[in-house]
Backbone bond lengths (Angstrom), bond angles and torsions (degrees), N, CA, C in turn:
res aa  C-N    CA-C-N  psi(-1)  N-CA   C-N-CA  omega(-1)  CA-C   N-CA-C  phi
1 M - - - 1.449 - - 1.525 109.96 -
2 L 1.331 115.80 -41.06 1.458 119.38 -179.37 1.527 111.43 -63.54
3 S 1.332 116.92 -41.68 1.469 118.91 179.37 1.526 110.54 -66.87
4 L 1.330 118.03 -36.21 1.463 120.28 176.33 1.527 110.54 -65.12
5 W 1.309 116.42 -39.00 1.460 120.73 177.37 1.535 110.32 -63.28
6 E 1.348 115.08 -46.43 1.462 119.42 -179.61 1.532 112.28 -64.26
7 R 1.341 117.18 -32.19 1.469 120.52 177.84 1.521 111.45 -77.13
8 G 1.318 117.92 -10.20 1.461 121.71 178.43 1.517 113.67 75.83
9 V 1.345 117.21 33.93 1.464 120.89 178.48 1.529 108.65 -66.11
10 H 1.320 114.93 129.27 1.466 121.18 -179.72 1.526 109.14 -69.14
11 P 1.355 119.38 143.43 1.475 121.87 -178.51 1.520 114.07 -54.27
12 E 1.323 118.32 -31.52 1.472 120.14 179.79 1.526 111.72 -70.00
13 E 1.313 117.82 -23.90 1.466 122.53 -179.30 1.535 112.16 -98.26
14 L 1.319 116.96 1.27 1.459 121.82 -174.70 1.529 112.49 -61.77
15 E 1.339 116.94 -45.13 1.464 120.25 -178.54 1.528 111.25 -61.23
16 R 1.327 117.44 -43.71 1.463 121.62 -179.87 1.530 110.87 -63.50
17 E 1.332 117.58 -41.66 1.470 121.79 -179.59 1.529 111.34 -68.72
18 L 1.333 117.22 -36.99 1.474 120.08 177.30 1.520 110.72 -65.00
19 R 1.334 117.10 -41.47 1.468 120.24 177.94 1.525 110.95 -63.22
20 R 1.304 116.75 -36.72 1.459 121.72 179.20 1.534 110.67 -68.02
21 A 1.350 118.03 -36.25 1.465 122.39 -177.35 1.529 113.38 -83.74
22 L 1.325 117.69 -18.02 1.468 122.17 -174.13 1.538 114.15 -58.04
23 P 1.320 121.37 -46.19 1.480 119.05 179.78 1.527 112.84 -58.64
24 G 1.316 117.81 -39.93 1.465 120.62 178.88 1.518 111.51 -64.53
25 M 1.338 117.26 -42.07 1.470 121.24 178.32 1.523 110.47 -64.87
26 A 1.341 116.45 -39.37 1.466 120.51 -179.52 1.528 110.26 -64.20
27 W 1.340 118.61 -44.94 1.456 120.86 179.36 1.523 111.50 -63.98
28 T 1.311 117.16 -37.35 1.466 120.89 177.43 1.527 110.07 -63.04
29 A 1.330 116.16 -44.88 1.472 120.60 -179.51 1.525 110.96 -65.23
30 V 1.335 117.29 -44.92 1.468 120.90 -179.50 1.529 110.35 -63.20
31 G 1.328 116.82 -42.05 1.462 120.11 178.48 1.517 111.75 -61.91
32 S 1.318 116.35 -41.03 1.465 120.79 178.67 1.520 111.12 -64.97
33 L 1.322 116.89 -42.79 1.472 120.71 178.30 1.527 110.98 -64.29
34 A 1.312 116.98 -40.09 1.468 120.12 -179.69 1.526 110.68 -63.36
35 R 1.350 117.22 -43.68 1.470 119.62 178.29 1.523 110.53 -62.43
36 S 1.339 116.99 -40.28 1.461 120.64 178.40 1.521 111.10 -64.04
37 A 1.331 116.56 -42.02 1.469 120.44 -179.67 1.527 110.74 -62.00
38 V 1.316 117.20 -39.48 1.468 120.80 178.69 1.522 110.18 -63.82
39 E 1.337 117.66 -43.70 1.465 121.11 179.37 1.525 111.36 -64.69
40 I 1.322 117.06 -39.79 1.470 120.98 178.27 1.529 109.49 -63.96
41 A 1.319 116.71 -43.32 1.466 120.38 179.30 1.523 110.97 -62.09
42 R 1.328 117.60 -40.60 1.467 120.42 178.16 1.517 111.25 -64.61
43 T 1.320 117.07 -37.84 1.461 121.38 -178.32 1.526 111.77 -65.55
44 F 1.334 116.04 -44.61 1.457 119.54 -173.75 1.525 114.08 -91.12
45 R 1.289 117.42 -3.57 1.451 120.04 -176.94 1.519 110.40 -82.86
46 G 1.309 117.57 126.98 1.462 121.94 177.40 1.508 109.15 -104.07
47 G 1.321 118.34 97.74 1.466 120.80 -175.40 1.509 108.87 67.32
48 E 1.318 117.21 -126.43 1.462 121.30 178.71 1.522 111.70 -103.37
49 V 1.342 117.21 -4.25 1.458 120.78 -175.47 1.531 109.46 -116.93
50 W 1.319 115.66 134.80 1.465 120.05 175.32 1.519 108.53 -74.69
51 E 1.332 116.34 137.16 1.453 120.50 179.81 1.518 109.30 -121.48
52 R 1.299 116.18 139.48 1.452 120.94 176.04 1.529 107.74 -81.39
53 V 1.334 116.62 133.55 1.459 121.18 -179.39 1.524 108.48 -75.94
54 D 1.321 116.64 124.48 1.459 122.01 -179.19 1.520 109.63 -93.59
55 R 1.321 116.05 110.38 1.453 121.42 178.34 1.531 110.85 -109.60
56 S 1.319 117.43 10.24 1.464 120.74 -175.16 1.530 112.52 -63.52
57 W 1.317 118.70 -24.22 1.465 121.45 179.61 1.526 111.29 -66.88
58 Q 1.338 117.59 -14.18 1.459 121.18 177.86 1.527 112.37 -87.74
59 D 1.321 117.58 -11.65 1.466 121.20 -176.11 1.521 112.06 -66.33
60 L 1.322 115.01 151.40 1.457 120.43 174.55 1.529 108.98 -66.33
61 P 1.330 117.11 152.40 1.464 119.36 175.93 1.532 111.40 -59.11
62 E 1.306 115.26 162.43 1.457 121.33 -179.55 1.537 111.18 -56.78
63 R 1.314 116.50 142.93 1.474 125.98 -179.73 1.537 112.78 66.93
64 H 1.325 117.77 19.28 1.462 123.00 172.38 1.526 107.19 -110.02
65 R 1.326 116.18 136.38 1.471 120.43 178.70 1.522 109.67 -119.46
66 K 1.325 115.66 147.74 1.457 120.96 176.51 1.521 110.14 -75.97
67 L 1.309 116.06 141.93 1.459 121.47 176.10 1.518 110.51 -58.92
68 T 1.322 117.54 -40.83 1.466 120.10 -178.68 1.526 112.19 -67.25
69 D 1.331 118.36 -28.27 1.463 120.08 175.32 1.531 110.94 -74.79
70 A 1.336 116.80 -35.74 1.455 121.06 -178.25 1.533 112.25 -74.92
71 R 1.330 116.35 -26.19 1.469 120.76 -177.45 1.515 111.49 -124.39
72 R 1.277 115.62 64.87 1.467 119.52 179.46 1.526 110.18 -67.02
73 A 1.324 115.62 132.70 1.461 120.88 -177.66 1.530 112.00 -66.45
74 N 1.346 117.90 -24.16 1.455 119.59 -177.98 1.525 112.90 -91.46
75 D 1.306 118.01 0.95 1.456 121.90 177.36 1.527 108.50 -91.99
76 V 1.330 116.07 106.67 1.466 121.54 -172.90 1.525 111.67 -60.76
77 V 1.328 118.00 -42.02 1.463 120.46 -177.99 1.527 110.56 -65.61
78 L 1.337 116.86 -50.29 1.465 119.77 -179.25 1.517 111.70 -64.37
79 R 1.314 117.51 -31.61 1.461 120.45 -179.45 1.527 110.36 -61.93
80 W 1.320 117.68 -35.66 1.465 120.18 -178.71 1.518 112.94 -88.42
81 L 1.322 118.26 -24.67 1.452 120.68 -179.65 1.518 112.87 -84.54
82 N 1.312 118.28 -27.60 1.456 122.73 -177.12 1.519 111.17 -114.71
83 E 1.310 114.82 156.74 1.457 119.39 173.40 1.518 108.75 -67.88
84 R 1.320 115.70 161.34 1.463 120.83 179.41 1.529 110.63 -71.63
85 V 1.326 115.19 163.10 1.460 122.24 176.39 1.527 107.26 -105.73
86 Q 1.346 116.16 133.65 1.460 121.01 -179.98 1.527 109.76 -113.27
87 K 1.331 115.32 140.22 1.463 121.39 175.71 1.522 107.30 -87.07
88 V 1.347 116.88 121.20 1.461 122.27 -172.98 1.530 109.92 -131.14
89 A 1.333 116.39 135.50 1.469 121.36 173.04 1.525 108.01 -88.28
90 L 1.320 116.98 131.14 1.469 122.58 -178.45 1.521 110.03 -120.86
91 D 1.333 115.75 148.74 1.467 120.62 172.47 1.519 108.61 -74.11
92 L 1.322 115.96 144.28 1.459 120.39 -176.49 1.518 111.23 -129.74
93 P 1.346 117.74 94.91 1.467 118.94 167.76 1.534 107.83 -72.28
94 V 1.317 116.19 122.25 1.462 121.59 -174.16 1.517 110.23 -80.23
95 D 1.316 115.63 140.92 1.454 122.86 175.28 1.533 107.96 -73.75
96 E 1.326 117.50 132.11 1.468 121.60 -176.82 1.528 112.49 -59.08
97 A 1.309 117.60 -32.59 1.462 121.14 -177.63 1.528 112.51 -81.75
98 A 1.323 118.34 4.11 1.459 121.33 -174.02 1.524 114.05 -96.00
99 S 1.326 118.66 8.23 1.469 120.01 -174.80 1.532 112.38 -60.92
100 A 1.319 118.38 -40.01 1.471 120.91 179.32 1.527 110.59 -66.20
101 A 1.323 116.68 -41.68 1.464 120.38 178.66 1.527 111.13 -65.37
102 L 1.329 116.85 -38.74 1.466 120.26 179.01 1.524 111.25 -66.00
103 E 1.332 117.31 -37.88 1.471 120.04 177.46 1.523 110.26 -64.40
104 R 1.312 116.34 -38.32 1.463 120.35 177.33 1.530 110.22 -64.36
105 C 1.340 116.64 -36.22 1.465 121.81 179.76 1.534 111.72 -65.74
106 R 1.312 117.18 -28.07 1.470 121.29 -177.59 1.532 113.08 -72.06
107 Q 1.317 118.34 -3.93 1.455 121.95 -179.61 1.525 113.22 -76.36
108 F 1.327 117.68 -15.67 1.455 120.35 -170.96 1.521 111.83 -111.58
109 P 1.333 117.53 102.74 1.462 119.73 -179.55 1.527 111.53 -63.52
110 S 1.321 115.14 145.16 1.461 121.02 179.05 1.523 110.04 -75.64
111 A 1.319 115.33 138.66 1.460 120.07 175.33 1.525 110.53 -77.98
112 N 1.329 116.88 -17.74 1.461 121.44 -174.31 1.519 114.19 -102.10
113 R 1.324 118.14 -23.79 1.467 121.45 -174.82 1.519 110.64 -131.15
114 S 1.307 115.97 124.26 1.454 121.05 177.56 1.532 109.59 -73.82
115 G 1.322 117.49 134.62 1.458 122.17 178.92 1.522 113.86 83.52
116 W 1.318 117.32 10.37 1.466 121.86 -179.37 1.519 109.49 -126.83
117 A 1.323 115.43 151.36 1.461 122.43 170.41 1.534 106.44 -99.44
118 E 1.323 116.34 155.64 1.470 120.02 179.72 1.527 109.97 -142.93
119 V 1.323 115.79 132.65 1.463 121.42 174.66 1.520 108.85 -133.18
120 Y 1.319 115.04 155.09 1.457 120.34 177.35 1.521 109.02 -80.16
121 C 1.316 115.86 143.13 1.463 119.89 178.95 1.523 108.79 -139.19
122 W 1.314 115.61 170.15 1.461 120.81 177.39 1.514 108.94 -146.26
123 L 1.340 115.32 163.52 1.465 121.59 -175.38 1.520 110.71 -113.57
124 L 1.324 115.53 132.66 1.458 122.20 176.91 1.527 107.87 -113.60
125 P 1.343 117.98 114.46 1.467 119.48 -179.31 1.528 111.10 -57.66
126 D 1.342 115.23 140.83 1.455 122.46 -177.31 1.526 106.90 -133.09
127 D 1.312 117.65 -156.86 1.462 121.09 177.09 1.527 110.34 -63.34
128 A 1.331 115.60 142.64 1.467 120.95 -178.60 1.514 110.11 -56.60
129 P 1.273 120.66 140.75 1.473 130.61 -5.39 1.522 112.43 -99.77
130 T 1.334 118.76 23.92 1.467 120.61 -173.55 1.520 112.79 -99.59
131 V 1.316 113.30 159.74 1.457 122.76 171.44 1.528 106.77 -132.04
132 Q 1.317 116.39 147.71 1.459 120.24 175.88 1.528 108.09 -81.44
133 V 1.320 116.74 140.07 1.464 122.21 175.69 1.521 106.53 -104.60
134 L 1.332 116.25 119.43 1.457 121.25 -176.17 1.518 111.25 -122.72
135 V 1.328 115.48 145.73 1.457 122.96 168.93 1.516 103.96 -114.74
136 G 1.319 115.63 110.23 1.459 119.72 -172.29 1.517 108.85 63.75
137 K 1.327 117.02 -119.13 1.462 121.10 178.92 1.527 112.49 -105.45
138 S 1.345 116.64 3.74 1.469 121.35 -177.53 1.525 110.98 -97.74
139 R 1.337 115.56 125.14 1.461 118.99 176.46 1.519 109.03 -77.77
140 I 1.324 114.91 129.05 1.462 122.12 179.86 1.521 110.16 -97.13
141 G 1.321 116.19 -36.52 1.460 120.00 -177.60 1.516 111.26 177.35
142 W 1.326 113.74 -156.54 1.459 121.26 -174.92 1.529 108.77 -130.82
143 A 1.304 115.93 149.16 1.468 120.99 174.66 1.524 107.96 -133.73
144 T 1.310 114.91 155.93 1.457 120.66 178.90 1.517 108.94 -108.91
145 V 1.326 116.09 131.44 1.462 121.47 176.09 1.527 108.28 -123.54
146 S 1.310 115.58 161.70 1.465 120.43 179.93 1.524 110.23 -65.65
147 D 1.319 116.39 162.37 1.473 120.62 179.01 1.520 111.04 -60.76
148 A 1.337 116.48 -40.86 1.467 120.08 179.09 1.530 110.49 -65.38
149 G 1.336 115.94 -42.26 1.460 120.11 178.60 1.513 111.99 -64.90
150 R 1.331 116.01 -40.20 1.457 120.43 179.26 1.526 110.63 -66.06
151 G 1.339 116.70 -39.50 1.459 120.61 176.93 1.522 111.63 -61.58
152 A 1.326 116.13 -41.78 1.469 120.29 178.22 1.530 110.48 -65.89
153 L 1.330 116.45 -38.90 1.468 119.83 178.29 1.524 111.38 -65.03
154 K 1.342 116.56 -40.27 1.481 120.82 177.86 1.525 110.34 -63.23
155 S 1.329 116.14 -40.80 1.463 121.02 179.03 1.528 110.77 -62.95
156 E 1.324 116.56 -43.21 1.465 120.63 178.71 1.525 111.01 -68.04
157 E 1.329 116.36 -34.19 1.466 120.54 -179.72 1.529 110.86 -60.22
158 Q 1.309 117.45 -34.98 1.465 120.88 178.58 1.525 111.95 -62.98
159 R 1.330 116.29 -24.78 1.470 121.72 177.91 1.528 111.95 -94.74
160 G 1.348 117.45 1.81 1.462 121.26 -179.44 1.517 113.22 79.82
161 I 1.344 116.45 22.71 1.466 121.75 -178.83 1.526 108.32 -113.62
162 Y 1.344 115.91 134.24 1.465 121.33 -175.71 1.537 110.09 -129.82
163 A 1.327 114.54 142.41 1.461 119.98 176.87 1.521 108.62 -62.24
164 D 1.318 115.83 142.95 1.456 121.07 -178.64 1.518 109.93 -133.53
165 G 1.317 115.65 169.18 1.453 120.19 -179.81 1.508 111.32 179.12
166 S 1.330 115.75 -152.22 1.459 121.48 -177.65 1.518 110.50 -131.84
167 L 1.312 114.91 143.63 1.454 122.50 172.46 1.521 106.19 -109.77
168 F 1.339 116.24 120.89 1.455 122.64 179.15 1.520 108.73 -103.45
169 L 1.337 116.70 132.74 1.464 122.46 179.48 1.523 108.76 -123.06
170 D 1.314 116.72 125.10 1.457 122.73 -179.52 1.533 109.36 -74.35
171 Y 1.328 117.21 128.95 1.464 120.91 179.39 1.523 112.49 -69.54
172 S 1.326 117.20 -30.78 1.459 119.32 -173.54 1.529 113.96 -90.08
173 G 1.309 118.04 1.30 1.456 119.97 179.89 1.507 111.49 -164.67
174 D 1.325 114.88 -159.61 1.463 120.35 -178.70 1.526 112.57 -100.32
175 E 1.323 117.47 10.69 1.457 120.81 -177.07 1.529 110.87 -70.27
176 M 1.346 115.34 138.13 1.460 122.39 178.65 1.511 109.09 -136.62
177 E 1.331 115.89 148.93 1.458 121.57 174.42 1.518 108.68 -133.81
178 L 1.320 114.14 137.30 1.456 120.80 178.22 1.529 107.80 -115.37
179 V 1.322 116.37 121.06 1.464 121.98 178.66 1.515 106.94 -124.13
180 C 1.347 116.32 119.84 1.463 120.45 -177.14 1.528 110.93 -127.45
181 F 1.317 114.73 158.87 1.453 122.04 175.06 1.523 107.51 -99.76
182 L 1.322 116.30 119.29 1.467 122.19 -178.47 1.519 109.30 -117.25
183 P 1.345 116.60 154.74 1.466 118.77 175.81 1.523 109.15 -58.97
184 G 1.333 116.69 134.56 1.458 121.00 -176.44 1.517 112.58 -113.52
185 E 1.316 113.99 -179.82 1.461 121.28 179.15 1.514 109.79 -78.99
186 R 1.307 116.79 151.32 1.468 121.88 173.93 1.494 110.16 -75.59
């Protein structure tokens, strides 16, 4: 459109000029998509055989449910029966024995942040005021929540529901961020 404007194409001739330019734009787009597809194939190809990425080790243990699954924001009934869920950033002192688990977590690039890895995590209430931060069945570290938040987490734990979120790991350093969904105020 900009090149047509710069060439001074009259508005009455615009449709004809766009039809004339369309095949060239289509070939440019198809060529760009093809190059991208080749790069994606190279990235995900393991040797000569395609491998499915196994993320099952990040899943919650059996009979545990995520808080975000139990309190879907688009479920009108649950929205009125349960308190809201709040997205909260928490400090994460890392467990010294978690270095192998953290390296495994760095394998999964974040869809939301460039240069970061992202894995799903969940919180297991522990002695006041801490909660254990786990990825699957591996403890990564500890986080501190308020007394009210911890009480809500303990209450949900009795129903088999646990707060969940994401652990972000910076590829270029040791920086980490923990973002979890906690029961919120009405």
